[in-house]
C-alpha positions in Angstrom: 0.1 0.1 0.0 1.0 3.6 -0.5 0.5 6.6 1.5 -2.8 7.4 -0.3 -4.6 4.6 -2.4 -4.1 5.0 -6.1 -6.4 7.2 -8.0 -6.9 9.3 -4.7 -7.7 12.4 -6.7 -11.2 12.0 -5.9 -10.9 12.0 -1.9 -12.5 14.6 0.2 -11.1 16.7 3.0 -12.1 14.0 5.6 -10.3 11.3 4.0 -7.3 13.4 3.4 -7.0 14.6 6.9 -7.3 11.2 8.4 -4.7 9.7 6.0 -2.4 12.8 5.6 1.2 12.0 6.1 1.0 8.4 7.2 4.0 6.0 6.4 3.5 2.9 4.4 2.1 0.2 7.0 4.4 -2.2 8.4 3.3 -5.4 10.1 3.0 -5.1 14.0 3.9 -1.2 13.8 1.5 1.5 14.7 -0.3 3.3 12.0 1.2 6.7 13.2 4.7 6.1 14.5 5.2 7.4 18.1 7.4 10.5 18.6 11.3 10.1 18.0 13.2 11.6 20.9 16.9 12.0 19.6 19.3 14.9 19.6 21.5 12.7 17.2 21.4 9.6 15.1 23.8 6.9 14.5 25.8 8.2 11.5 28.9 6.2 10.6 31.0 7.6 7.5 30.3 10.7 5.6 26.7 12.5 6.1 25.3 11.5 2.8 21.8 11.9 3.6 19.1 10.9 6.1 18.7 12.0 9.8 22.0 13.2 11.5 21.2 15.9 14.0 18.1 16.7 15.9 17.9 20.5 15.1 18.0 19.7 11.3 15.5 17.0 11.0 13.5 14.5 12.9 11.3 11.6 11.6 8.2 12.8 13.7 8.5 16.2 11.7 8.7 14.4 8.4 5.5 12.7 8.9 4.0 16.0 10.1 5.4 18.0 7.4 4.2 15.5 4.7 0.9 15.7 6.3 0.5 19.5 6.2 1.9 19.5 2.8 -0.8 17.3 1.4 -3.4 19.4 3.1 -1.7 22.7 1.6 -1.2 21.2 -1.9 -3.1 22.8 -4.7 -6.1 20.8 -6.0 -6.2 17.2 -4.4 -3.5 14.8 -3.8 -3.1 12.9 -7.0 -0.5 10.8 -8.9 -0.3 7.3 -10.3 0.7 6.0 -6.6 -1.1 8.7 -4.4 0.8 11.3 -2.7 4.5 11.7 -3.3 6.5 12.5 -0.2 10.1 12.5 0.8 12.6 12.9 3.6 12.1 16.7 3.5 8.5 16.6 4.1 7.6 17.4 0.4 4.1 16.1 -0.7 2.3 16.7 -4.0 5.0 19.2 -4.9 4.7 21.2 -1.6 7.5 21.5 0.8 6.5 22.2 4.2 8.7 23.1 7.4 7.3 23.0 10.9 8.4 25.4 13.6 8.1 25.9 17.2 5.4 28.5 17.0 3.6 30.5 14.3 5.8 33.5 15.0 8.7 31.5 14.3 7.3 30.5 11.0 6.4 34.2 10.2 9.9 35.4 11.2 11.5 32.6 9.0 9.7 33.8 5.9 10.3 37.4 6.6 13.9 37.3 7.6 15.1 34.7 5.2 13.7 36.7 2.1 14.4 40.3 3.1 17.4 42.3 3.1 18.4 46.0 3.9 17.0 48.2 1.3 14.1 45.9 0.3 10.5 46.8 0.6 8.0 44.8 2.7 4.1 45.4 2.4 2.3 44.2 5.6 -1.4 44.5 6.5 -2.0 47.3 9.1 -4.8 45.5 10.8 -3.3 42.1 11.1 -2.0 40.0 14.0 -1.1 42.2 17.1 2.7 41.2 16.9 3.2 42.4 13.3 3.9 46.0 14.7 6.7 44.5 16.6 7.9 42.8 13.4 7.6 46.2 11.4 9.9 47.6 14.1 12.5 44.8 13.6 12.5 45.0 9.9 12.9 48.7 10.0 15.8 48.4 12.3 17.5 46.1 9.6 17.1 48.7 7.2 13.9 47.2 5.6 11.1 49.8 4.3 7.9 48.6 5.6 4.6 49.7 3.9 1.2 49.1 5.6 -2.4 49.1 4.2 -5.7 47.6 5.3 -6.6 44.0 4.3 -10.2 45.1 3.1 -10.5 46.3 -0.5 -7.3 44.8 -1.6 -5.7 48.2 -0.4 -2.3 46.7 -0.4 -2.4 46.9 -4.2 -1.7 50.7 -3.7 1.7 50.3 -2.1 3.2 47.3 -4.0 5.6 49.3 -6.4 9.0 48.3 -5.8 8.3 45.7 -3.0 10.2 42.6 -2.5 7.5 40.9 -0.4 3.8 41.2 0.1 2.6 39.8 3.5 -1.3 39.1 3.3 -3.5 38.0 6.3 -6.9 36.9 5.3 -9.2 36.7 7.1 -7.5 39.3 9.1 -7.3 38.8 12.9 -9.2 40.1 14.6 -11.3 42.3 12.3 -12.2 39.5 9.8 -11.6 41.4 6.5 -10.9 39.4 3.5 -8.8 40.3 0.6 -8.6 38.7 -2.9 -5.5 36.5 -2.8 -5.2 35.7 -6.4 -5.6 39.3 -7.4 -3.0 40.6 -5.1 -0.7 37.7 -5.9 -0.9 38.3 -9.7 -0.1 42.0 -9.0 2.7 41.4 -6.8 4.2 38.8 -9.1 3.9 41.3 -12.0 6.1 43.7 -9.9 8.6 41.0 -9.1 7.5 40.5 -5.5 7.1 37.3 -3.4 3.6 36.8 -1.7 3.2 35.2 1.8 -0.3 34.3 3.2 -1.0 33.9 6.7 -3.6 31.1 6.7 -4.1 30.5 10.3 -7.8 31.6 10.4 -8.8 29.7 7.5 -6.6 26.6 7.8 -5.7 24.6 4.7 -9.4 23.1 4.8 -10.8 26.6 4.4 -8.4 28.2 2.0 -5.3 27.1 0.1 -3.1 30.0 -0.7 -0.7 28.3 -2.9 -3.7 27.3 -5.1 -4.5 31.0 -5.2 -1.0 32.0 -6.5 0.9 32.6 -3.1 4.6 31.7 -2.8 4.3 30.9 1.0 1.3 29.7 2.9 2.2 30.2 6.7 0.1 29.6 9.7 0.2 29.0 13.4 -0.6 25.5 14.1 -1.3 26.3 17.7 -5.0 27.3 17.0 -7.5 25.4 14.8 -5.2 23.3 13.0 -4.5 21.2 15.8 -7.5 22.5 17.8 -6.8 21.3 21.5 -5.1 24.3 22.9 -2.3 22.2 24.2 0.6 22.8 21.8 2.5 25.6 20.1 3.4 25.0 16.6 3.9 26.8 13.4 4.6 26.0 9.7 5.6 27.3 6.1 4.5 25.6 3.1 5.7 26.5 -0.5 6.3 24.8 -3.9 9.7 26.7 -4.9 12.5 24.3 -3.8 14.9 27.3 -3.6 12.6 29.4 -1.4 12.2 26.3 0.8 15.9 25.8 1.0 16.2 29.4 2.4 13.4 29.0 4.8 15.1 25.6 6.0 18.5 27.4 6.4 16.9 30.2 8.6 15.3 27.6 10.8 18.8 25.9 11.1 20.5 29.2 12.2 17.7 30.3 14.5 16.9 26.8 16.1 13.3 27.7 16.2 12.3 23.8 16.1 9.3 22.0 17.5 9.7 19.2 19.9 9.0 15.8 18.8 6.1 15.4 21.1 4.5 18.6 20.0 4.9 17.4 16.4 3.3 14.2 17.0 0.5 15.7 19.1 -0.2 18.0 16.2 -0.1 15.0 13.6 -2.7 13.1 15.7 -4.9 16.2 15.8 -5.0 16.5 12.2 -7.0 13.5 11.7 -10.1 15.3 13.2 -9.5 18.5 11.5 -12.3 18.3 9.0 -14.7 17.1 11.9 -13.7 20.0 14.1 -13.8 22.5 11.3 -17.1 21.6 10.1 -18.6 21.6 13.5 -16.9 24.9 14.4 -18.0 26.6 11.4 -21.7 25.6 11.9 -21.4 26.9 15.4 -19.9 30.3 14.3 -22.6 30.9 11.8 -25.2 30.2 14.3 -23.7 32.7 16.8 -23.1 35.3 14.3 -26.7 34.9 13.1 -27.9 35.2 16.6 -25.9 38.2 17.5 -27.0 39.9 14.2 -30.6 40.2 15.9 -29.2 41.9 19.1 -29.7 45.6 19.1 -26.6 46.2 21.6 -24.3 44.4 19.0 -22.5 46.6 16.4 -19.7 45.8 13.9 -20.6 42.2 13.6 -18.1 40.4 11.4 -18.1 36.7 10.0 -17.4 36.0 6.4 -20.0 33.4 6.3 -22.9 35.8 6.7 -24.3 36.6 3.3 -24.4 40.5 4.2 -20.7 40.5 5.6 -18.8 43.0 3.6 -16.2 40.3 2.8 -18.7 37.7 2.0 -18.5 37.9 -1.7 -14.5 37.6 -2.0 -14.5 35.0 0.9 -17.0 32.8 -1.0 -14.9 32.8 -4.2 -11.7 31.7 -2.4 -12.6 30.0 0.7 -14.3 26.6 1.1 -15.1 27.2 5.1 -15.3 30.5 6.6 -13.6 29.7 9.8 -14.6 29.6 13.7 -14.2 33.4 14.5 -16.8 35.8 15.1 -15.9 39.5 16.1 -18.5 42.2 17.3 -18.5 45.2 19.5 -20.5 45.9 22.6 -21.2 49.5 23.8 -18.6 49.6 26.4 -15.6 48.2 28.2 -17.8 47.4 31.1 -20.4 45.6 29.2 -17.9 43.4 27.5 -16.3 42.4 30.6 -19.6 41.6 32.3 -20.7 39.6 29.1 -17.5 37.6 29.2 -17.9 37.0 32.9 -21.5 35.8 32.5 -20.4 33.1 30.0 -20.7 29.5 31.1 -19.6 27.6 28.1 -17.1 30.0 26.6 -13.8 30.5 28.2 -12.3 34.0 28.7 -8.9 33.2 26.9 -6.6 34.3 24.2 -6.1 32.4 21.0 -8.6 30.6 19.2 -9.6 27.4 17.1 -9.9 25.2 20.1 -12.6 22.6 20.4 -13.8 24.5 23.6 -15.3 27.9 22.8 -13.3 31.1 23.9 -13.6 34.7 23.8 -11.9 37.8 24.9 -11.9 41.6 24.8 -9.0 42.3 22.4 -8.6 45.8 23.8 -6.9 44.5 26.9 -3.9 43.7 25.0 -3.5 47.2 23.7 -1.8 46.3 20.2 -5.2 46.0 18.1 -6.8 49.3 16.9 -10.3 48.1 18.0 -12.9 49.6 20.4 -12.9 48.9 23.9 -15.9 46.8 23.7 -14.5 44.6 20.9 -15.1 40.9 21.4 -13.4 38.2 19.4 -15.2 34.8 19.9 -13.9 31.5 18.8 -16.6 28.9 18.3 -15.7 25.5 19.6 -17.3 22.0 19.2 -20.2 22.4 21.7 -23.7 21.8 20.6 -24.9 24.7 18.7 -28.2 25.3 20.5 -26.2 25.3 23.8 -23.6 27.8 22.6 -26.0 30.2 21.1 -28.1 30.1 24.3 -25.3 30.8 26.5 -24.2 33.7 24.4 -27.6 35.2 24.4 -28.0 34.6 28.2 -24.9 36.4 28.9 -25.8 39.3 26.7 -29.2 39.4 28.9 -27.4 39.3 32.1 -24.8 41.8 31.3 -27.1 44.4 30.2 -27.2 47.7 32.3 
């Protein structure tokens, strides 16, 4: 048997997630081998290939990188003998590298590709750590331009850029941009394109299929879905780009532990189940919130009247688990969070247990004091909606 049955081009997301990255079966061995804990490997003679040192490669990473590559690959896994995978974690023409965190993956792309004098274009409404990244890039002599995600506004500042960084949907505002349009425009100007795919996951959106050079994500969130590991990854189809990112990982040493990598791979098997349930729940919460007069600024790309829905529907297969909205005041938002029973007041998103937070408490996002980012978990939709509506009622003045 091969990793994926012959003719697997017709397999769906659930089948792909369950089978992704599995090695050929060996009698009496587990389907997914356990984590390999090794700083070094037996290596007589010259290092001519294979595993040598734990900072550079690990068999547990290989299985995970292969799995993510299969999910990120444009189209569906195909080929005469199923998915094509190698020691470097490549699958279906995609090379994937895993990192200790999402920020390690983001940093690897930016700092491996940019040099003093280059121009980088970032979103001005993206993840709250991006302003720190901008400061560091500027300190290295790299010019940074920013523009909002919505309306494809980054198009206006692309001239002369070396790299365009896209975050769609944006976090926490949930704006969406047209990845293919931006990628085509950037490539026409000689720029590379990286997409932060954390909110969408590979089952919601495949940036490489839309023309991006890099798909980057935090695996801490919905990809693994249990809120118990930190992880990040970079996927790309260009071998030279992958080599430069791999070199940066070697220099910095921002590698995941084998246990984290194994837990992540184990969790991928339920990604489609979790994503579908969480998407249904997020839409149900968003529709319930739409009827509440105290709620303003409601955003969820899956709502047909959301400003981003038309673009999202063209390029996304699932709209994600995150809903954002604003309550009238900081005090009202805090009372609402305190009143929730099924939703934990916690940062991050994408877990099987619903979470929510007042994003203004961090000070890094340009959002109102009463702005709430809610991540729908895998609870029963009726229970989750009832809890949210009850908390709104109890938190009223």
